[in-house]
C-alpha positions in Angstrom: -14.1 -65.4 -98.5 -11.5 -62.1 -99.0 -12.3 -60.8 -103.0 -8.4 -59.7 -104.7 -9.0 -56.4 -106.5 -6.9 -57.2 -109.9 -7.3 -54.2 -111.4 -7.9 -50.5 -110.6 -7.2 -48.1 -113.6 -8.5 -44.6 -114.2 -10.6 -43.9 -116.8 -11.3 -40.2 -116.3 -11.0 -38.0 -113.3 -13.9 -39.7 -111.2 -14.2 -42.9 -113.1 -12.7 -46.2 -112.3 -12.1 -49.9 -113.8 -12.1 -52.2 -111.0 -11.8 -55.8 -111.4 -12.4 -58.0 -108.3 -12.1 -61.8 -108.5 -15.2 -63.6 -107.8 -15.3 -67.2 -109.3 -18.5 -68.2 -108.8 -19.9 -65.0 -109.8 -18.0 -64.9 -113.0 -18.8 -68.2 -114.0 -23.1 -67.7 -113.7 -23.8 -63.6 -114.5 -25.6 -62.7 -117.8 -26.0 -59.5 -119.9 -28.3 -57.3 -117.7 -27.3 -58.7 -114.2 -25.4 -57.3 -111.5 -24.1 -57.7 -108.3 -23.7 -56.5 -104.8 -20.7 -55.5 -102.9 -19.1 -55.3 -99.3 -16.1 -54.0 -98.5 -16.1 -54.9 -95.2 -18.5 -56.6 -92.6 -20.2 -53.0 -91.2 -20.0 -51.8 -94.6 -23.2 -51.2 -96.8 -24.2 -53.4 -99.5 -23.9 -51.4 -103.1 -25.2 -52.8 -106.0 -22.8 -52.4 -109.0 -23.3 -53.1 -113.2 -21.1 -56.1 -114.8 -19.3 -55.0 -117.4 -17.6 -58.1 -118.4 -15.6 -61.1 -116.6 -12.1 -61.4 -117.1 -11.3 -65.0 -116.2 -12.2 -65.7 -112.4 -12.7 -61.8 -112.1 -16.2 -59.9 -113.0 -14.6 -56.0 -114.3 -17.0 -52.7 -113.5 -16.8 -49.1 -114.0 -17.2 -47.6 -110.7 -17.6 -43.6 -110.0 -16.1 -42.0 -107.0 -19.5 -40.7 -105.6 -20.4 -41.5 -101.9 -18.1 -42.7 -99.2 -18.2 -46.9 -99.8 -16.8 -46.0 -103.5 -14.4 -43.7 -102.5 -12.8 -46.5 -100.6 -13.2 -49.2 -103.0 -11.3 -47.0 -105.6 -8.9 -46.1 -102.9 -8.3 -49.8 -102.3 -5.2 -50.8 -104.1 -4.5 -53.7 -106.5 -3.8 -56.6 -104.3 -6.2 -55.4 -101.9 -9.4 -57.1 -100.4 -12.9 -56.4 -100.3 -15.1 -58.5 -98.1 -18.1 -59.8 -100.2 -18.9 -60.0 -103.5 -22.7 -61.0 -104.0 -24.5 -62.5 -107.5 -25.2 -62.5 -110.3 -28.4 -60.2 -108.8 -31.4 -59.3 -110.6 -32.9 -61.0 -114.2 -30.8 -61.3 -117.4 -32.4 -59.4 -120.1 -33.9 -61.7 -122.8 -31.6 -61.8 -125.3 -33.0 -62.7 -128.9 -33.1 -61.1 -132.1 -35.3 -58.0 -133.2 -33.7 -56.6 -136.0 -32.0 -53.1 -135.8 -31.5 -52.3 -131.7 -30.2 -49.4 -130.2 -28.2 -49.3 -126.7 -27.7 -46.1 -125.3 -26.7 -44.8 -121.8 -25.2 -41.6 -120.0 -24.3 -43.4 -116.9 -21.4 -44.8 -115.6 -23.3 -47.6 -114.8 -24.9 -48.0 -117.8 -21.4 -47.6 -119.6 -20.4 -50.6 -117.7 -23.7 -52.6 -118.7 -23.7 -51.5 -121.9 -20.8 -53.3 -123.4 -22.2 -56.9 -122.8 -25.3 -56.6 -123.8 -24.2 -54.5 -126.9 -22.3 -57.7 -127.7 -25.0 -60.8 -126.7 -27.3 -58.7 -128.9 -24.7 -58.8 -131.7 -23.8 -62.1 -131.7 -28.1 -62.5 -131.8 -27.8 -61.2 -135.2 -28.7 -58.1 -134.2 -27.3 -54.6 -136.3 -26.2 -52.9 -133.2 -26.0 -49.2 -132.6 -24.5 -48.4 -129.6 -25.1 -44.6 -127.9 -22.5 -43.2 -125.2 -22.8 -40.1 -123.7 -21.1 -37.6 -121.6 -21.0 -34.4 -120.4 -18.0 -33.0 -121.5 -14.2 -33.8 -123.1 -13.0 -34.6 -119.3 -15.7 -37.3 -119.0 -15.0 -39.1 -122.2 -13.1 -42.5 -121.8 -10.0 -43.8 -123.8 -10.8 -45.8 -126.6 -10.4 -48.7 -125.2 -12.9 -48.4 -123.0 -16.2 -47.3 -125.2 -18.0 -50.0 -126.7 -16.3 -49.6 -130.5 -15.6 -53.2 -130.8 -19.1 -55.1 -129.8 -21.5 -53.1 -132.0 -21.7 -52.1 -135.5 -22.1 -48.5 -135.6 -20.9 -46.8 -132.6 -21.8 -43.1 -131.9 -20.0 -41.2 -129.1 -21.9 -37.6 -127.7 -21.0 -35.0 -125.4 -23.7 -32.5 -124.1 -21.0 -29.5 -125.2 -19.9 -31.4 -128.1 -16.9 -30.7 -127.1 -15.9 -34.8 -128.4 -18.1 -36.1 -130.6 -21.7 -34.9 -131.6 -23.1 -32.9 -129.5 -26.5 -33.5 -127.5 -28.3 -36.6 -125.7 -28.8 -39.7 -127.0 -32.5 -38.7 -126.6 -32.0 -36.2 -129.5 -30.7 -38.9 -132.0 -33.2 -41.7 -131.7 -36.0 -38.8 -132.1 -34.0 -37.7 -135.2 -33.9 -40.8 -136.6 -37.7 -42.4 -135.9 -38.6 -38.7 -137.4 -37.1 -39.6 -140.7 -38.2 -43.2 -140.8 -35.2 -44.8 -139.7 -35.7 -48.2 -138.6 -35.3 -49.0 -134.9 -36.8 -52.2 -133.5 -35.9 -51.9 -130.0 -33.7 -50.0 -127.4 -31.9 -50.8 -124.3 -31.5 -47.6 -122.7 -29.8 -46.6 -119.0 -29.0 -43.3 -116.9 -30.6 -40.0 -115.8 -34.3 -41.2 -114.7 -35.8 -37.9 -116.3 -34.1 -38.6 -119.5 -35.3 -42.2 -119.7 -39.3 -40.7 -119.0 -37.8 -38.4 -122.4 -37.2 -41.5 -124.0 -40.1 -43.8 -123.3 -42.1 -40.9 -124.4 -40.5 -40.8 -127.6 -40.5 -44.7 -128.7 -43.9 -44.8 -127.3 -45.1 -42.5 -129.9 -43.5 -44.4 -132.8 -44.5 -48.2 -131.4 -40.4 -48.7 -130.5 -40.3 -51.5 -127.4 -37.7 -50.1 -124.9 -36.5 -51.8 -121.5 -34.3 -49.4 -119.7 -32.5 -49.8 -116.5 -34.7 -48.5 -113.5 -32.0 -46.9 -111.6 -32.8 -47.1 -108.0 -31.9 -47.2 -104.2 -31.5 -50.5 -102.7 -30.6 -51.2 -98.9 -30.5 -55.2 -98.6 -30.8 -56.0 -102.5 -32.5 -59.3 -101.7 -36.1 -58.3 -101.9 -36.5 -58.0 -98.3 -36.4 -54.0 -97.6 -38.4 -53.1 -100.6 -36.7 -49.6 -101.2 -36.3 -50.4 -104.4 -39.9 -50.8 -105.5 -40.8 -49.7 -108.7 -44.4 -49.9 -110.5 -44.6 -51.5 -113.5 -48.1 -51.0 -115.4 -49.7 -49.9 -111.9 -48.2 -53.6 -110.2 -44.8 -53.4 -107.8 -41.8 -55.0 -108.3 -38.9 -55.0 -106.5 -35.8 -53.8 -109.2 -33.1 -56.3 -107.0 -35.6 -59.5 -107.7 -37.6 -58.5 -110.7 -35.4 -55.8 -112.7 -33.0 -54.3 -112.9 -34.6 -53.6 -116.5 -38.4 -53.0 -117.5 -40.3 -52.1 -119.9 -40.0 -48.0 -120.1 -43.9 -47.9 -121.4 -45.3 -49.2 -118.5 -43.1 -47.8 -116.0 -44.2 -45.1 -113.3 -40.9 -42.3 -113.6 -42.5 -40.1 -111.5 -42.2 -42.4 -108.4 -39.0 -43.2 -109.5 -37.8 -40.0 -109.4 -39.3 -38.7 -106.3 -37.7 -41.1 -104.4 -34.2 -41.1 -105.7 -32.8 -38.6 -103.4 -33.9 -40.1 -100.5 -30.9 -40.4 -98.1 -28.5 -37.5 -100.1 -28.0 -35.6 -97.1 -27.3 -38.7 -95.0 -24.4 -39.9 -98.0 -22.7 -36.4 -98.0 -21.9 -36.6 -94.3 -20.6 -40.0 -94.7 -18.4 -38.7 -97.5 -17.4 -36.1 -95.6 -16.3 -37.4 -92.2 -14.2 -40.3 -94.2 -12.5 -37.7 -96.1 -12.3 -35.7 -93.6 -10.6 -39.2 -91.7 -8.6 -39.8 -94.5 -7.1 -36.3 -94.2 -6.1 -37.1 -90.4 -8.3 -34.4 -89.2 
């Protein structure tokens, strides 16, 4: 079954909103879960976070990084891809905690944080949403931010060119040191930043769940490439995750393995771009 692309819109110079018809997935997916896509029969399987659903389509935020994401974004509205598989992973246990922070500094995080913040607010929480970008050029349009699904929204940039200067770790650390009540944190993004976040919230005994962003090959539990260690026990991000207790995660092992295929990914992208240019 081919899946039609119904939206393909730029968010900045490298990130795009892409919506794809996938009726069975759209009917079942819950906050915290993800999908796996294949553009064609010989394509790689790529995991992707979901922002929301629109009718029978799933809406994602996708960055042009490697060959497959370039190919996907180069596919116009009305074009199709071969497979959309899901929902994958475990949905988050959404419940009333009190004051909850949802924070991210990555494109996939900007996607899933929308549905998670929305569900938490609907469950009766006071939701503080923090979205971090590198600079003004990366910031999304107003309509693509999470302002309409939270009680308090903070836009941050590393250089301070838009919004508040710094990273969500800075804000969370400041609030906790000042005695502000935070009952739970959900976060995603750069692994080293999530490791730092875990250190901050552990000090104040604030439960923290983070997206364990890991490489996936088959995303079905067969290959073990996305393994993580939680409290010394091996888990698979594609089956048991992608969210885990940050205070129990072995961040060092995740960080060490994350760049395993960087050189191969670079070669594949260079070949695709050369072919696109007709070289």
